[in-house]
N, C-alpha and C positions, 0 to 999 in steps of 0.2 A: 708428589710436591704440590699439585695442585689441590689434593684433599686438605693438606695442612694449612694451605691458603683460606680455603673456605671454612674449615672448622675454627680458627683462630677467632675471628670476630664473633662467630656464635657464643664460643666460650666466654669470652670477654664481656658480651652482653649478659649473658646468665650470672657471671660473678659479680657485675657491678652494678646492675639495673635489675635483676629480678632475684637475686640472693636471698630476700626475705620479702614477706608479704608486705611489709611496710615500704620496703624501696618498688616492689611492683606495683602498689597502688599509686605512688608518687611519680612514677615513671608514666603510667598510663594517664594520669591528671596533666603530666606536663606535655606529653604528646597532643593531648586533646587541646589544651591551650594553644599550643603554637599552630596547631591544625587550623584552629578557628582565625587566628590572628592573620597567619599566612593567607588564608582563603579570602578573609577579608580586604586584605593588602591587594591580591591580585584582581580581586573584584573591582576595586576602586581604581586601579590603574588601567582597567580595560575601560571604564566609563569616563576617565578624564579628560578633560579638554585642553590638551597641551598648546593649541593655537594662543593661549595667554601667552606662553614663553617665546614661540617662534615669531609672533608679530610686535612682540615688544622687546626683542632681543638688543637691540641698539640702546633702548632706555636702561635695559638692566646694565649695561656694559658701560656707556658713558654719559647717561642721562640726556639732556637736553642740548649738550654740546654741538654747535654748528657744523653740519653734515659737510660743508666746505672746508672746515679745517679738521677734518677727522685723521688727515695725514700726520697730524701731530702725535696722536695716540701711538701711531707705529714707531716714531722716533722716540717715544718717552719708554715705549717698551723695549727698545733696544739699548738703553743708557744702561740699565743695570746690568745687562748681560755684557757688554763693551767694558765697564768698570771691574766686573768680577774676573773676566778673561784677562786684562791687563795686570791684575793684582796677582793673578796665579803665575803668569809668564815672570813679573818682576820678583815676586816673593819679597818685597820690601815693605815693613810697617810704615817706614816713611811715607810712602806714596798714598797710605790712608788718609793722610790730613790735607792731602792735594785733591785726589780724585773724587772721594765720597763728596767733600763740600762742593766742588765742580758739578758732579753729577747731580746733586740736589738744587743745585743753582740752575742748572739747565732744564731740569723738568719744571721748575716753577717758571722759568720764562717760556717753556713751549707750552704749558698749560694756559698761562695766565696772558702772554703776548706782551707787547711793548718792544722796544729796539727794532722795530721793522716788521714786527708781526701784528694782526689786528688784535686789539684787546677783548679777552674774552672775560665777562664778568663771573665771578664764582657761582653766582646764583644760577648758572647754566650749567655748572658741573654737577656729575650725579652718577649714579649707579656704582659699579664695581672701581670705577676710576677714582672716583671722590673717596671711596672707602681706602683703597690702596695709598692715596696720595696723604691724606691725613694721618694713616698708621705709619707711613713712611717718614714722613716730616717729624712727627711726634717722635718717634724713635730715636732719629738722627739728634733731636734736641734732648730726648730726656735721659740718654744714655750719659753724657759728658756731665750734665747737671747733677745726675745721680753719683758719677764718678767723684765729682767734688765735694758733693755732700757728705759721703762714705769717710773721703779722707778727713775732712772738716769735723766728723763727729770723732775721729781719733786723733786731731790736733792736740798738741800739748798747749797751745794758746786757749785761755779760758772761754774768751769772746767767742772765736771761731766755733770751738766745738759747743759752746751754749747754743748759739744761732743756728747750727747744723741739727743739733738734737730737737730744739724746739720745732723748726720747720718739719723734720720728719715725723716727728710724734704728733703733731697737729693737722698734718695733711692725712695720714694714715688713720688718724680718729673719724675722719669726715668721709661721707660717701661719694662717689666719682659724681653721680648727678648733683650733688649741692655744690660741688666745685665747679662743675660746669655751668650750672646757673649764676654763680658768684663771676665767673668770667665773662658771661655774656651780659649781666647787669652792671657789675662792679666797675670792671675795667674801664667801660667808657666815661666814668664818673671820675676818675684818676689819671687816665691818659690823657694829654692835652691835644691830640691829634685823633682823627678816625679810626676804629679798627674795624677791618671787614669781619663780618659774623663768623666765616670760616678761621679765619686767623684766631679770633677769640676762642673758638671751640678747640684748634689745635693747642693754644698755650694752657686751656684748661687741662686737656689731655696730658702735656707735657709735665705741667707742675706736679699732676697726681701721681704719674707713673715714676718720674724721678724719686719720690720719696721711697718707694718701693724697690727699686734699682738699687738705690743707695744703701738699704739694708741688704740685700743680696750681695752686693759687691763687700759690705762690710764684714759679712760672715765668712767671706773668703779670705780676706785680711787677716782676720782673727786667727782661720785655722792653720797658718803658717807659723813656724817655731820662730822665736824671737833670735835663734842662731844664725838665721838667713841674714839677717839685717846686719848682725855683728860682722859675719863672715865678709860680707861686701865692705863694710867700712875697713877692715883689715886689709883689703886688696886697695884702697886707696879710693874708692867710691865715694862721691859725696851722697848727701841725702835724696837729690833729684833724680842722679843716675842709678842709686839703690832701687829707689821707686820704681823708675821706668825699666830697667833692664833685669831686676831680679824679683822684686816684690808682685809688681802688677801682673805680668806673665803668668806667673804661677797662682796667683789669687783669683783670676779671672778664668782661667783653666778649669779651677776646681769649681766654678759656680756657672758654668755655661749651660746646663739644664735648667737651672733657676733662673737666670736671665732671658734664655729663649722662651721659657715658660711666660715670663713677664711680657715680652713681646707678643705672644699669643694671646694673652689677655688683653693687651692693647688694641690690637686687631679687631678683637670681638666687640671692645667697648665702644668702638666707632658707631656702633648701631644706636646708641643712645644719642648721636646727633639729629637723627629724625626728630627728637623732641624739639629742636631749634630751627626747623624749617629747612634744614639741609638734607637734601633728597640723596644720602648716600644708599648704600644697597638695601637696606631696611625701609628707609623713606622712600625711596622709588617704587618699593614693592607696595607699599600703602597706596602710592598715588595711581599705580596700576590698577590695583582691585577696585579704585573708584571708577573706572571707565564701565559704562552701562552695560556693555556687554561682555564685561568678566566680573560681574557683580557675583560673589559667593564662591570665587574661584581661589579661595585661601590656601587650600591644599596644595595645589601645583605650584602655586606661586614660593610659598614658603619652603615646600620641599626643594625647590630648584636654588633659592637663596642658600638654603641649609647646606646643600651640595657644596655649593661654591665656599662658604665658611669652612667646611669639612676639608676640603681640598686644598685649601691654603694652610691651614692650623696642622693639618697631616705634615704637609712638604715642609713646614717649619720644624715639626719636630723630627723628622727623619732628617733635616739638614743637622738639626743639634748633635744627633747621634753620630753623624759622620763626622762633624767638627770635633766632639769629644775624642772619638776613637783617634783622628788624625793628630790632634794637640797632645795625646798622652805618650 
């Protein structure tokens, strides 16, 4: 038995990697390239100065948020866990309309202050906290707006259908950086009250991603056969009940991967906020690299924040797979 185990890998290598002179040369070349890459990587890792990470870990996580108020970060981290556990226990979609807005309002209150808590200016927010905050609020605002746009584009009223179509096609034809610049420059000119820079950035992310979410949701709506609506009407359901209980649950289930993919894209797009003096994860990295003792340590810093982005994006993709399996 041991002989067979040792022979099989050798035969597989001979059959797949060294079966022809061309494959033999290609295999040797690939091994040489991989060896050089890995040896250079290990050499760089052994010479890297990781003190830039350990000494600035607080900046990476929360930016310049006051140290005396860091307990708020722990409370903010617990809110999504409590909401998720409550929704699992209740197993009622109606709770989404209460708990999710309540949770977002609580996160905003804890982060910003007011109503008994010291006010913390958004200019002191930063790092991973600001990235997650901007992504979460933009996601919470973009999804219902995208849903309304998708329904509006399928509306039988020409005015609503026309407005929704123009908005979706116009926004999808513009780059995100252009939308963000317009949000920073144009919104203060048309809004009678002062908008915080972070709020303007969140609105720009929301308006941009809502257009893409609308098309994702619309593709799910179009994939459903017309017999679904006709069957619902024959059972006595009105249009709103048909949409809520029959059409939307099936359509959203079909486009879960596309929706989660758009949320992942939104999370990564928050890195553009560094262009507007918002010190999210990428912006705080640039600030850390300007410290005299850590000038030139770009590799360590960007590898660290790259791993953070990857962990969250990979976690979202895994959540998408589990959600898709559970809802099927």
